[in-house]
A tleap script that builds the chain and sets N, CA, C and O, in Angstrom:
source leaprc.protein.ff14SB
mol = sequence {
  NMET ALA LYS LEU GLU THR VAL LEU HIE GLY
  ASP PHE ASP GLU ILE ILE ARG LYS ILE GLU
  GLN ARG ILE LEU ASN GLY SER MET SER ALA
  SER LEU GLU ALA ALA SER ASP PHE GLN ALA
  GLU ASN ALA ARG CYS SER VAL ARG VAL PHE
  GLU ARG TYR SER MET ILE GLY ASP ASN ARG
  VAL SER MET ASN VAL THR LEU PHE GLN ASN
  GLY ASP GLU ILE TYR LEU SER ALA ILE THR
  SER GLY GLY SER GLN ALA ILE LEU TRP LYS
  PHE ASN THR PHE GLY GLU GLU ALA PHE LEU
  ASN GLN MET ARG GLU LEU MET GLU GLU GLU
  CPHE
}
set mol.1.N position { -42.152 12.736 15.131 }
set mol.1.CA position { -41.743 13.378 17.063 }
set mol.1.C position { -42.032 15.146 16.627 }
set mol.1.O position { -41.250 15.649 15.819 }
set mol.2.N position { -42.979 15.859 17.107 }
set mol.2.CA position { -43.434 17.276 17.009 }
set mol.2.C position { -43.199 17.636 19.097 }
set mol.2.O position { -43.489 16.934 20.065 }
set mol.3.N position { -42.726 18.671 19.017 }
set mol.3.CA position { -42.409 19.247 19.766 }
set mol.3.C position { -42.958 20.218 20.019 }
set mol.3.O position { -43.084 21.036 19.108 }
set mol.4.N position { -43.725 20.650 21.876 }
set mol.4.CA position { -43.999 22.195 22.020 }
set mol.4.C position { -43.432 22.715 23.599 }
set mol.4.O position { -43.979 22.234 24.592 }
set mol.5.N position { -42.239 23.785 23.764 }
set mol.5.CA position { -41.822 24.216 24.686 }
set mol.5.C position { -41.947 25.936 25.153 }
set mol.5.O position { -41.485 26.923 24.581 }
set mol.6.N position { -42.646 25.847 26.238 }
set mol.6.CA position { -43.656 27.171 26.505 }
set mol.6.C position { -43.150 27.481 27.541 }
set mol.6.O position { -42.742 26.448 28.072 }
set mol.7.N position { -42.772 29.022 28.623 }
set mol.7.CA position { -42.860 29.116 29.823 }
set mol.7.C position { -44.651 29.817 30.060 }
set mol.7.O position { -45.509 30.349 29.357 }
set mol.8.N position { -44.553 29.582 30.864 }
set mol.8.CA position { -46.797 29.846 31.666 }
set mol.8.C position { -46.134 30.088 33.445 }
set mol.8.O position { -45.348 29.632 34.275 }
set mol.9.N position { -47.485 31.505 33.110 }
set mol.9.CA position { -47.324 31.904 34.924 }
set mol.9.C position { -48.947 31.678 35.433 }
set mol.9.O position { -49.965 31.735 34.743 }
set mol.10.N position { -48.867 31.525 36.250 }
set mol.10.CA position { -50.318 30.490 36.979 }
set mol.10.C position { -50.373 29.688 38.044 }
set mol.10.O position { -49.423 29.633 38.825 }
set mol.11.N position { -51.929 28.678 38.281 }
set mol.11.CA position { -51.656 28.256 39.764 }
set mol.11.C position { -51.116 26.921 38.832 }
set mol.11.O position { -51.574 26.582 37.741 }
set mol.12.N position { -50.229 26.401 39.439 }
set mol.12.CA position { -49.740 24.994 38.465 }
set mol.12.C position { -50.693 23.618 38.759 }
set mol.12.O position { -51.096 23.086 37.726 }
set mol.13.N position { -51.029 23.092 39.793 }
set mol.13.CA position { -52.183 22.281 39.710 }
set mol.13.C position { -53.514 22.807 38.943 }
set mol.13.O position { -54.249 21.851 38.692 }
set mol.14.N position { -54.110 24.215 38.437 }
set mol.14.CA position { -55.023 24.181 37.856 }
set mol.14.C position { -53.935 23.853 36.406 }
set mol.14.O position { -54.155 22.738 35.931 }
set mol.15.N position { -53.489 24.177 36.110 }
set mol.15.CA position { -52.860 24.010 34.545 }
set mol.15.C position { -52.806 22.896 34.189 }
set mol.15.O position { -53.234 22.553 33.087 }
set mol.16.N position { -52.230 22.019 35.101 }
set mol.16.CA position { -51.928 20.349 35.066 }
set mol.16.C position { -53.434 19.688 34.507 }
set mol.16.O position { -53.619 19.026 33.486 }
set mol.17.N position { -54.691 20.222 35.823 }
set mol.17.CA position { -56.018 19.914 35.146 }
set mol.17.C position { -56.115 20.152 34.479 }
set mol.17.O position { -56.527 19.217 33.793 }
set mol.18.N position { -55.995 21.195 33.820 }
set mol.18.CA position { -56.622 22.093 32.223 }
set mol.18.C position { -55.752 21.167 31.259 }
set mol.18.O position { -56.323 20.745 30.253 }
set mol.19.N position { -54.720 20.892 31.427 }
set mol.19.CA position { -54.155 19.852 30.426 }
set mol.19.C position { -54.751 18.982 30.448 }
set mol.19.O position { -55.577 18.862 29.544 }
set mol.20.N position { -54.648 17.880 31.520 }
set mol.20.CA position { -55.449 16.594 31.097 }
set mol.20.C position { -56.873 16.622 30.400 }
set mol.20.O position { -57.190 16.172 29.299 }
set mol.21.N position { -57.695 17.319 31.415 }
set mol.21.CA position { -58.960 17.600 30.771 }
set mol.21.C position { -58.763 17.817 29.301 }
set mol.21.O position { -59.231 16.863 28.679 }
set mol.22.N position { -58.184 18.825 28.443 }
set mol.22.CA position { -58.151 19.133 27.450 }
set mol.22.C position { -58.069 17.670 26.672 }
set mol.22.O position { -59.002 17.297 25.961 }
set mol.23.N position { -56.978 16.943 26.851 }
set mol.23.CA position { -56.916 15.806 26.344 }
set mol.23.C position { -57.143 14.898 26.088 }
set mol.23.O position { -57.163 14.259 25.036 }
set mol.24.N position { -57.400 14.681 27.300 }
set mol.24.CA position { -58.474 13.057 27.851 }
set mol.24.C position { -60.396 13.371 26.994 }
set mol.24.O position { -61.087 12.518 26.438 }
set mol.25.N position { -60.761 15.017 27.236 }
set mol.25.CA position { -61.769 15.065 26.236 }
set mol.25.C position { -61.410 15.478 24.996 }
set mol.25.O position { -62.411 16.054 24.571 }
set mol.26.N position { -60.850 15.504 24.450 }
set mol.26.CA position { -60.563 16.027 23.505 }
set mol.26.C position { -60.558 14.874 21.731 }
set mol.26.O position { -60.564 15.210 20.547 }
set mol.27.N position { -60.546 13.565 22.395 }
set mol.27.CA position { -60.715 12.879 21.697 }
set mol.27.C position { -61.379 11.396 22.068 }
set mol.27.O position { -61.237 11.103 23.255 }
set mol.28.N position { -61.955 10.586 21.398 }
set mol.28.CA position { -62.734 9.084 22.200 }
set mol.28.C position { -61.504 8.429 22.809 }
set mol.28.O position { -61.459 8.101 23.995 }
set mol.29.N position { -60.405 8.234 21.857 }
set mol.29.CA position { -59.149 7.189 22.179 }
set mol.29.C position { -57.944 7.563 23.420 }
set mol.29.O position { -57.049 6.884 23.923 }
set mol.30.N position { -58.400 8.965 23.626 }
set mol.30.CA position { -57.224 9.092 24.494 }
set mol.30.C position { -57.447 8.719 25.791 }
set mol.30.O position { -58.453 8.711 26.499 }
set mol.31.N position { -55.901 8.303 26.017 }
set mol.31.CA position { -56.103 8.233 27.891 }
set mol.31.C position { -54.701 8.265 28.503 }
set mol.31.O position { -53.683 8.070 27.839 }
set mol.32.N position { -54.717 8.502 29.703 }
set mol.32.CA position { -53.550 8.787 30.425 }
set mol.32.C position { -52.772 7.541 30.652 }
set mol.32.O position { -53.083 6.787 31.574 }
set mol.33.N position { -51.851 7.308 29.919 }
set mol.33.CA position { -51.414 6.272 30.618 }
set mol.33.C position { -50.166 6.165 31.494 }
set mol.33.O position { -49.360 5.262 31.267 }
set mol.34.N position { -49.935 7.170 32.629 }
set mol.34.CA position { -48.972 7.266 33.295 }
set mol.34.C position { -48.766 8.673 33.666 }
set mol.34.O position { -48.590 9.474 32.748 }
set mol.35.N position { -48.763 9.174 35.131 }
set mol.35.CA position { -48.171 10.180 35.771 }
set mol.35.C position { -47.248 9.727 36.952 }
set mol.35.O position { -47.113 8.778 37.724 }
set mol.36.N position { -46.520 11.303 36.570 }
set mol.36.CA position { -45.550 10.938 37.890 }
set mol.36.C position { -45.819 12.460 38.271 }
set mol.36.O position { -46.373 13.306 37.571 }
set mol.37.N position { -45.118 12.650 39.973 }
set mol.37.CA position { -45.724 13.839 40.461 }
set mol.37.C position { -44.298 14.104 41.702 }
set mol.37.O position { -44.151 13.364 42.675 }
set mol.38.N position { -43.577 15.029 41.459 }
set mol.38.CA position { -42.261 15.417 42.347 }
set mol.38.C position { -42.411 16.702 42.798 }
set mol.38.O position { -43.085 17.463 42.103 }
set mol.39.N position { -41.730 17.268 44.230 }
set mol.39.CA position { -41.911 18.176 44.656 }
set mol.39.C position { -40.727 18.012 45.825 }
set mol.39.O position { -40.695 17.165 46.718 }
set mol.40.N position { -39.743 19.098 45.548 }
set mol.40.CA position { -38.683 19.336 46.276 }
set mol.40.C position { -38.227 20.471 46.792 }
set mol.40.O position { -37.511 21.102 46.013 }
set mol.41.N position { -38.451 21.110 48.187 }
set mol.41.CA position { -38.722 22.459 48.177 }
set mol.41.C position { -39.300 23.243 47.292 }
set mol.41.O position { -40.373 22.759 46.930 }
set mol.42.N position { -39.015 24.379 46.723 }
set mol.42.CA position { -39.674 25.387 45.924 }
set mol.42.C position { -39.501 24.674 44.606 }
set mol.42.O position { -39.220 25.497 43.735 }
set mol.43.N position { -39.534 24.082 44.385 }
set mol.43.CA position { -39.160 22.898 42.743 }
set mol.43.C position { -40.760 22.162 42.797 }
set mol.43.O position { -41.523 21.907 43.729 }
set mol.44.N position { -40.829 21.986 41.439 }
set mol.44.CA position { -42.429 20.912 40.907 }
set mol.44.C position { -42.448 20.533 39.631 }
set mol.44.O position { -42.651 21.265 38.663 }
set mol.45.N position { -42.147 18.917 39.629 }
set mol.45.CA position { -42.432 18.316 38.206 }
set mol.45.C position { -43.496 17.393 37.984 }
set mol.45.O position { -43.534 16.229 38.384 }
set mol.46.N position { -44.096 17.815 37.520 }
set mol.46.CA position { -45.597 16.682 36.701 }
set mol.46.C position { -45.019 16.149 35.234 }
set mol.46.O position { -44.424 16.823 34.393 }
set mol.47.N position { -45.359 14.790 35.181 }
set mol.47.CA position { -45.265 14.271 33.833 }
set mol.47.C position { -46.450 13.147 33.686 }
set mol.47.O position { -46.631 12.320 34.580 }
set mol.48.N position { -47.165 13.175 32.611 }
set mol.48.CA position { -48.314 12.647 31.454 }
set mol.48.C position { -47.544 12.583 31.179 }
set mol.48.O position { -46.529 13.269 31.060 }
set mol.49.N position { -48.025 11.277 30.925 }
set mol.49.CA position { -47.694 10.623 28.758 }
set mol.49.C position { -48.977 9.697 28.972 }
set mol.49.O position { -49.195 8.770 29.752 }
set mol.50.N position { -49.959 10.485 27.694 }
set mol.50.CA position { -51.257 9.598 26.905 }
set mol.50.C position { -50.938 9.544 25.574 }
set mol.50.O position { -50.050 9.952 24.827 }
set mol.51.N position { -52.040 8.851 25.515 }
set mol.51.CA position { -52.136 7.669 24.070 }
set mol.51.C position { -53.366 8.387 23.448 }
set mol.51.O position { -54.069 9.105 24.158 }
set mol.52.N position { -53.600 8.222 22.287 }
set mol.52.CA position { -55.307 8.123 21.522 }
set mol.52.C position { -54.643 7.576 19.603 }
set mol.52.O position { -53.639 7.866 18.953 }
set mol.53.N position { -55.798 6.747 19.353 }
set mol.53.CA position { -55.788 6.594 18.357 }
set mol.53.C position { -55.286 7.582 17.094 }
set mol.53.O position { -55.192 8.804 17.208 }
set mol.54.N position { -55.115 7.163 16.410 }
set mol.54.CA position { -54.519 8.040 15.187 }
set mol.54.C position { -54.961 7.400 14.066 }
set mol.54.O position { -54.147 6.608 13.591 }
set mol.55.N position { -56.335 7.537 13.324 }
set mol.55.CA position { -56.949 6.976 12.250 }
set mol.55.C position { -55.844 7.630 11.018 }
set mol.55.O position { -55.501 6.795 10.181 }
set mol.56.N position { -55.430 8.648 10.896 }
set mol.56.CA position { -54.493 8.666 9.321 }
set mol.56.C position { -53.192 8.413 9.721 }
set mol.56.O position { -52.488 9.093 8.975 }
set mol.57.N position { -52.354 7.678 10.652 }
set mol.57.CA position { -51.744 6.742 10.442 }
set mol.57.C position { -51.998 5.122 10.550 }
set mol.57.O position { -51.264 4.160 10.321 }
set mol.58.N position { -53.205 5.228 10.950 }
set mol.58.CA position { -53.189 3.740 11.698 }
set mol.58.C position { -53.046 3.582 12.793 }
set mol.58.O position { -53.481 2.456 13.036 }
set mol.59.N position { -52.903 3.761 13.139 }
set mol.59.CA position { -51.729 3.427 14.772 }
set mol.59.C position { -52.084 4.291 15.928 }
set mol.59.O position { -52.622 5.387 15.769 }
set mol.60.N position { -51.796 3.819 17.043 }
set mol.60.CA position { -51.915 4.576 18.690 }
set mol.60.C position { -50.320 6.056 17.829 }
set mol.60.O position { -49.534 6.083 16.882 }
set mol.61.N position { -50.759 7.010 19.076 }
set mol.61.CA position { -49.851 7.769 18.763 }
set mol.61.C position { -49.182 8.067 20.509 }
set mol.61.O position { -49.867 7.374 21.261 }
set mol.62.N position { -47.915 8.992 21.460 }
set mol.62.CA position { -48.040 9.509 22.255 }
set mol.62.C position { -47.895 10.540 22.364 }
set mol.62.O position { -47.639 11.042 21.269 }
set mol.63.N position { -47.918 11.458 23.399 }
set mol.63.CA position { -47.751 13.231 23.985 }
set mol.63.C position { -46.893 12.483 25.151 }
set mol.63.O position { -47.253 11.338 25.423 }
set mol.64.N position { -45.901 12.974 25.789 }
set mol.64.CA position { -45.450 13.287 27.090 }
set mol.64.C position { -45.240 14.772 27.619 }
set mol.64.O position { -44.388 15.589 27.270 }
set mol.65.N position { -46.122 14.876 28.435 }
set mol.65.CA position { -46.051 16.135 28.765 }
set mol.65.C position { -45.525 16.784 30.093 }
set mol.65.O position { -46.120 16.297 31.055 }
set mol.66.N position { -44.486 17.844 30.494 }
set mol.66.CA position { -43.921 17.793 31.247 }
set mol.66.C position { -44.004 19.142 31.886 }
set mol.66.O position { -43.512 20.091 31.274 }
set mol.67.N position { -44.516 19.316 32.935 }
set mol.67.CA position { -44.564 20.709 33.579 }
set mol.67.C position { -43.452 21.018 34.907 }
set mol.67.O position { -43.192 19.997 35.545 }
set mol.68.N position { -42.888 22.073 35.313 }
set mol.68.CA position { -41.507 21.722 35.425 }
set mol.68.C position { -41.538 23.545 36.403 }
set mol.68.O position { -40.887 24.539 36.080 }
set mol.69.N position { -42.285 23.444 37.307 }
set mol.69.CA position { -42.194 25.117 38.433 }
set mol.69.C position { -41.338 25.534 39.494 }
set mol.69.O position { -41.243 24.799 40.477 }
set mol.70.N position { -40.802 26.435 39.451 }
set mol.70.CA position { -39.451 27.038 40.016 }
set mol.70.C position { -39.052 28.163 40.214 }
set mol.70.O position { -38.076 28.780 39.787 }
set mol.71.N position { -40.400 28.584 41.348 }
set mol.71.CA position { -40.532 30.155 41.644 }
set mol.71.C position { -41.954 30.856 40.875 }
set mol.71.O position { -43.101 30.748 41.309 }
set mol.72.N position { -41.663 31.370 40.006 }
set mol.72.CA position { -42.769 31.582 38.983 }
set mol.72.C position { -43.409 31.250 38.098 }
set mol.72.O position { -44.616 31.045 37.973 }
set mol.73.N position { -42.250 31.166 37.181 }
set mol.73.CA position { -42.494 30.198 35.678 }
set mol.73.C position { -42.915 28.613 36.245 }
set mol.73.O position { -42.991 27.907 37.251 }
set mol.74.N position { -43.055 28.641 35.243 }
set mol.74.CA position { -43.423 26.740 34.996 }
set mol.74.C position { -42.970 26.474 33.615 }
set mol.74.O position { -42.748 27.452 32.901 }
set mol.75.N position { -42.885 25.868 33.373 }
set mol.75.CA position { -41.873 25.264 32.081 }
set mol.75.C position { -42.518 24.116 31.759 }
set mol.75.O position { -42.332 23.141 32.487 }
set mol.76.N position { -43.342 24.012 30.686 }
set mol.76.CA position { -43.727 23.302 29.900 }
set mol.76.C position { -43.316 22.908 28.373 }
set mol.76.O position { -43.012 23.675 27.460 }
set mol.77.N position { -43.405 21.345 28.363 }
set mol.77.CA position { -42.244 20.854 27.271 }
set mol.77.C position { -43.675 19.409 26.904 }
set mol.77.O position { -43.917 18.673 27.861 }
set mol.78.N position { -44.432 19.166 25.634 }
set mol.78.CA position { -44.817 18.511 25.194 }
set mol.78.C position { -44.040 17.784 23.898 }
set mol.78.O position { -43.546 18.358 22.928 }
set mol.79.N position { -44.077 16.564 24.134 }
set mol.79.CA position { -43.498 16.064 22.837 }
set mol.79.C position { -44.264 14.849 22.358 }
set mol.79.O position { -44.847 14.266 23.273 }
set mol.80.N position { -44.426 14.264 21.021 }
set mol.80.CA position { -45.775 13.320 20.647 }
set mol.80.C position { -44.359 12.471 19.910 }
set mol.80.O position { -43.240 12.951 19.728 }
set mol.81.N position { -44.879 10.962 19.547 }
set mol.81.CA position { -44.154 9.974 18.839 }
set mol.81.C position { -44.968 9.244 18.507 }
set mol.81.O position { -46.182 9.430 18.579 }
set mol.82.N position { -44.310 8.144 18.023 }
set mol.82.CA position { -45.450 7.028 17.509 }
set mol.82.C position { -45.938 7.203 15.951 }
set mol.82.O position { -46.067 6.290 15.135 }
set mol.83.N position { -46.203 8.749 15.720 }
set mol.83.CA position { -46.976 8.291 14.332 }
set mol.83.C position { -46.550 8.117 12.969 }
set mol.83.O position { -47.164 8.560 11.998 }
set mol.84.N position { -45.047 7.192 12.909 }
set mol.84.CA position { -44.806 6.723 12.044 }
set mol.84.C position { -44.963 5.214 11.855 }
set mol.84.O position { -44.672 4.348 12.679 }
set mol.85.N position { -45.405 5.068 10.791 }
set mol.85.CA position { -45.022 3.425 10.364 }
set mol.85.C position { -44.073 2.090 9.712 }
set mol.85.O position { -44.124 0.866 9.594 }
set mol.86.N position { -42.762 3.824 9.232 }
set mol.86.CA position { -41.063 3.357 8.498 }
set mol.86.C position { -40.570 2.375 9.164 }
set mol.86.O position { -40.959 1.983 10.265 }
set mol.87.N position { -39.860 2.026 8.640 }
set mol.87.CA position { -38.744 1.239 8.800 }
set mol.87.C position { -38.032 1.910 9.326 }
set mol.87.O position { -38.044 2.351 10.475 }
set mol.88.N position { -37.075 2.091 8.185 }
set mol.88.CA position { -35.848 3.108 8.562 }
set mol.88.C position { -35.877 4.747 8.689 }
set mol.88.O position { -35.180 5.474 9.396 }
set mol.89.N position { -37.241 5.179 7.481 }
set mol.89.CA position { -37.518 6.504 7.488 }
set mol.89.C position { -38.239 6.765 8.382 }
set mol.89.O position { -38.703 5.864 9.081 }
set mol.90.N position { -38.584 8.338 8.643 }
set mol.90.CA position { -39.635 8.399 9.677 }
set mol.90.C position { -40.849 9.064 8.895 }
set mol.90.O position { -41.080 10.116 9.491 }
set mol.91.N position { -41.708 8.928 7.854 }
set mol.91.CA position { -42.548 9.764 7.564 }
set mol.91.C position { -44.075 9.473 8.139 }
set mol.91.O position { -44.400 8.811 9.124 }
set mol.92.N position { -44.933 10.218 7.156 }
set mol.92.CA position { -46.193 10.447 7.831 }
set mol.92.C position { -46.234 10.810 9.653 }
set mol.92.O position { -45.863 9.973 10.476 }
set mol.93.N position { -46.569 11.705 9.901 }
set mol.93.CA position { -46.259 12.351 11.360 }
set mol.93.C position { -47.223 13.111 11.788 }
set mol.93.O position { -47.361 13.750 12.831 }
set mol.94.N position { -48.150 12.912 10.479 }
set mol.94.CA position { -49.641 14.092 10.522 }
set mol.94.C position { -50.274 13.190 11.754 }
set mol.94.O position { -51.453 13.481 11.555 }
set mol.95.N position { -50.296 12.617 12.480 }
set mol.95.CA position { -51.219 11.808 13.756 }
set mol.95.C position { -50.503 12.706 15.006 }
set mol.95.O position { -51.051 13.339 15.908 }
set mol.96.N position { -48.733 12.469 14.636 }
set mol.96.CA position { -48.130 13.986 16.275 }
set mol.96.C position { -48.853 14.636 15.925 }
set mol.96.O position { -49.949 14.444 16.453 }
set mol.97.N position { -48.812 15.636 15.014 }
set mol.97.CA position { -49.007 16.790 14.573 }
set mol.97.C position { -50.217 17.420 15.249 }
set mol.97.O position { -50.373 18.412 15.960 }
set mol.98.N position { -51.062 16.416 14.733 }
set mol.98.CA position { -52.465 16.503 14.954 }
set mol.98.C position { -53.206 16.405 16.606 }
set mol.98.O position { -54.249 16.880 17.055 }
set mol.99.N position { -52.260 15.667 17.140 }
set mol.99.CA position { -52.452 15.440 18.341 }
set mol.99.C position { -51.552 16.538 19.370 }
set mol.99.O position { -52.162 16.796 20.408 }
set mol.100.N position { -50.454 17.089 19.258 }
set mol.100.CA position { -49.971 18.169 19.360 }
set mol.100.C position { -50.608 19.962 19.567 }
set mol.100.O position { -50.364 20.900 20.326 }
set mol.101.N position { -51.389 19.737 18.571 }
set mol.101.CA position { -52.089 21.143 17.937 }
set mol.101.C position { -53.074 21.041 19.581 }
set mol.101.O position { -53.242 22.072 20.232 }
set mol.102.N position { -53.627 19.717 20.058 }
set mol.102.CA position { -54.321 19.948 20.664 }
set mol.102.C position { -54.022 20.850 22.093 }
set mol.102.O position { -54.785 21.528 22.781 }
set mol.103.N position { -52.852 20.606 22.194 }
set mol.103.CA position { -51.847 21.245 23.260 }
set mol.103.C position { -51.378 22.637 22.970 }
set mol.103.O position { -50.762 23.425 23.689 }
set mol.104.N position { -51.880 22.764 21.565 }
set mol.104.CA position { -51.081 24.245 21.484 }
set mol.104.C position { -52.650 25.572 21.465 }
set mol.104.O position { -52.804 26.694 21.948 }
set mol.105.N position { -53.383 24.789 20.771 }
set mol.105.CA position { -54.929 25.586 21.135 }
set mol.105.C position { -54.895 26.182 22.727 }
set mol.105.O position { -55.017 27.339 23.130 }
set mol.106.N position { -54.656 24.767 23.549 }
set mol.106.CA position { -55.227 24.913 24.715 }
set mol.106.C position { -54.548 26.161 25.348 }
set mol.106.O position { -55.058 26.847 26.234 }
set mol.107.N position { -52.979 26.422 24.616 }
set mol.107.CA position { -52.125 27.350 25.316 }
set mol.107.C position { -52.512 28.329 24.801 }
set mol.107.O position { -52.952 29.181 25.573 }
set mol.108.N position { -52.525 28.627 23.401 }
set mol.108.CA position { -53.808 29.720 22.972 }
set mol.108.C position { -55.099 30.760 23.562 }
set mol.108.O position { -55.375 31.957 23.643 }
set mol.109.N position { -55.678 29.378 23.910 }
set mol.109.CA position { -57.011 29.694 24.667 }
set mol.109.C position { -56.949 30.249 26.407 }
set mol.109.O position { -57.798 30.903 27.011 }
set mol.110.N position { -55.683 29.738 26.882 }
set mol.110.CA position { -55.908 29.768 28.430 }
set mol.110.C position { -54.580 30.369 28.417 }
set mol.110.O position { -54.478 30.330 29.643 }
set mol.111.N position { -53.808 30.735 28.160 }
set mol.111.CA position { -51.827 30.715 28.573 }
set mol.111.C position { -51.532 31.833 27.632 }
set mol.111.O position { -50.378 32.239 27.499 }
savepdb mol mol.pdb
quit
């Protein structure tokens, strides 16, 4: 498992659009598996679950992206999972890190 958390400022809808676009265009095998959006009073929350094939681990890895806005701040949490093939101990998480690096690069370039 790999995790990235940060606080953003900007247009909530534009941020989620850029995240979807970057992840889906970042790999031939990337897909958006599920999406969920909530809004209550001044708070908004969007959850996206992406998957892609990892050649390094010869399996699929997933990334859960959550955006939460309350006021001007937008909280981002991106967590990857599924890159290990071990039964008891987790090893070979390179695929998870590589998937999360797409999100890190987007945060550095855009926000």
